[in-house]
N, C-alpha and C positions, 0 to 999 in steps of 0.2 A: 646492779645485782636487781635480778628480778627479771627483766626487762627482754622484749623481743625485739631483737635486732635486724635490719637488715640492712647490706654494707655493698652500694654498686662499685663495680670495679675493685674486688677484692679477691679476686681468684690469684690473681701471677705473682709467683716469687719473688719475694724483695721488696716487694710494690707497698705503698703505705697502707693502701683497702689493705692487704693482708695483715698489715700488724695493728688497725684496727679491729679486726674481727679476733684476731689472740687476744688484743688487750679486753675485748668486750667480754670474751669467754672466760679469762683469769679473773676478770673482776665481779662474775658470778652469773651474767646474762643468762636467762631461761634458755631463749632460744637463740643462734645466729644463722641469717641467711648470706651465705659466700656467692657474690653476683659472678659473673664472668661472662664475656662473648666468645671471643676467642683464645682466651690462658684456659680451654678447658683439663687442660692437662695437669697444670697446676692447681687446677681451681679442684678437681675433682681428688687429687694427692691431697690439699689440705682437708678438705672433707672427710677422708679416710684416717688421716693422722688424727684429726681431734676426735672422731667416733671411736678413736681406740681407746684414748684417753675418759671417756664415758661422758663427755659434751655433747648435747645436743645441736647439732650442726645439719644444716642442708646446702645444697647447691642449687643454684638457680640460674639459666642461661636464658639469655636473650637480648635483644639488639636494642638497646636503650633509645635509641632514632626512630624505633619502628612501632608505631602506635597499638598495630596488632599483638606485635610479638609482648607487647607488655600489658594488653588486656588479658591476653591466654595466659599469663604469669600470675594473674592476680589471684584468680582461685586456687590456685599449687602454692602459691606462696601464704594465703588464707589454712590451707588444709595441714601446713607444713605447722601453722602456728597455733594448732586447733581451734579452727576457725576463726583467729581474729588477726587483725593486721597488725602492722608492726605498732612499738611505741617510740622506736625511734628507727630513723631513716636517715643513714647519711649517703648524700651524693658525693660520689670519688668518681667516679669513672671520667677516665680523661685521657687523649693522648698529646703527643708532643709532635714538634716540626722542623724538618732540618734547615730550615732556614733559608731567605733571599739574598743573592747577589745584586744588593741593588746598586745598579750605574757600574756596575763590574760584568765585563764580559767572562763566560765560560773558560776555563783554562782551554788552549788548543789541542787538540790531538793529532799525531804524528802521523800522515801520510792522508790525511782527515780530507777528505775533497770538499769545495765551498756548498754543494747543497747538501750532502752530509752534516756538515757542520749547520747547516739552516735547520735541517730537521730536528737535530739534538736538543738544538737551542727552543725550537720549537717544545719537543717533548718537557724538556725540562720547565720551562714556563708552565703548560700543562698540570705538570705532576707536582709541581710546587701550590698553584693553586688549588685543586685538587685535594693536597694534604690539610690547606686551611681550612677548607670546608668543611672534612671531617672533624678536624680538631673541634670547630666550632660548634657545628652538630651535635655532638657528642656531648658538649659541656652547655650549650644554651638549650638545646631541644630536648636532649635526654634530659636534665635537669629539670625541665618544665614539666613533661610529660611524668615523671615520676612523682613532683610534686603534687600535681592536679589527681593522679590516679589515686593517691595514699591519703592527702588531704580530703579529699572527697568521702573515702572510706570513713574516715576517722567523723567528719559532722555527720554522717548518714547514722553511725551507730555511737555518735555523743564518746568515741572513745580517745581521750586525749593522745596525738604526734608529738615529736621534738622533729623537727626537722631540722637536718647540720648540710651547709653545703661547703665544701672543700673549693675554695681560690684559691689564688697566688699573689702576693706582692705585688708580681708584674703588673698585675690590673693598673695599679697606681703608677709604679715605678717601672715602664714598659723594656724587656729585653730586645737586644738587639735583632733586628731580622726576623721578628716571629709574632708577626700583626694576627694571626690567627688566634693564636693561642694567648695574645695579651688581650684580645677584642671577646674573647671567652669566656674569661677571666673576670674583665669587667663587667660582662652581662650577667654573673652568676651575682655581683655584689648587692644586684637591684633586683635581685628576685625573692627575698623575703616583703621585699613592698610590696610588689606586684600581689606576692599570695595575699597580703593582707589586707591588700583592696578588695581583691576577686571574694574571700571568703565572706565582706563584710561584718555582719551581726556576731556570725557561727565562728568569727576569728579567736576566740577564746579557746577551741578545742586545738587550735594547732601553734605551735610556738615554733620560730626558723630563725636561722642566722647566719650567717654566711663567715669564714675564716680564711683569712689573706695570712698564708703561710709563706715562711722564706724557703730557701733551697734544703731540699731533702734530698739524701743520697738513694736512688733506686736507679732500676735498673737503665732508666728512662735517660739519668743523670748520672751515673757513675763514671763515665768519661772524664766530666767536668771536675771530679771530686779535687783534684789536686791543682787545680786552676783559679789562684784567687781573682784574678781579673773578672769570671764569671759570677762569683758570689760574694765578694767582697765587701761591697757597699749596706749589705745588710748583714752580714754577719763572718764572724773570725773564720767559719769552717761550716761544710755542710751538715746539717742536724741526720741524726739517724733516725728510721723508720720508727725505732721501739720509743724513742723520744718524744718526738711528737703524739704517739698514739697515747701517750702515760700523759701528753698534757693536755688531748681531747677527752680522755675519761677522766680527768681530774674536772672538769667543767661543773659548775652545778647549772642542772638542769631545772629548770620548774616542773613541781609538782602537779 
């Protein structure tokens, strides 16, 4: 209630970030920043819908892995929040990866020549590695950049800030064939400790913690919602985004 909230990766319809934005507004947040990079159509639609209901909400487009992009967004966010930074920053941006066929050959294609197959295998290998790279950059680099930007602002202006990092249970119980996703979410668990050390004596202004969430039904995971082999080791069903958002907004934050 009455907090200025910025949520990264909150533009996409059906995503956890969007549910967190809605939960923040419905629980009385003063203003909420809806961040997105590529999901601009969903993000703008979300902002327009919420403004039509009388909520104070704004759109912020930025690549969280691009430091220049983030620095340029700093002034814009403060302008939207009446000259101040966020009270709560939720780092939720994330991507998924299709997975690897470790030790298994790609399915053969009819009438495919040997050189064509070699070219396809090479392309698949490079694309999978590139996908892992993007996943890790978004979670590790993006979260660290956002943390240092707004933690620095909080310390300089002596304005308390709560940082919430969204990780996954796969950080400690790895999923099959998604190494980039697992590694990225494991790194997120270390960010509060790293930030605390870097802030030193000024760490009293910044509170941070990571959440290891179980499987949630979003656009990225919906295809597995009826496959218990994917999620049954943690939970009997996939959670809905509104259930998770309620759990997070119910957390007792430091005053």
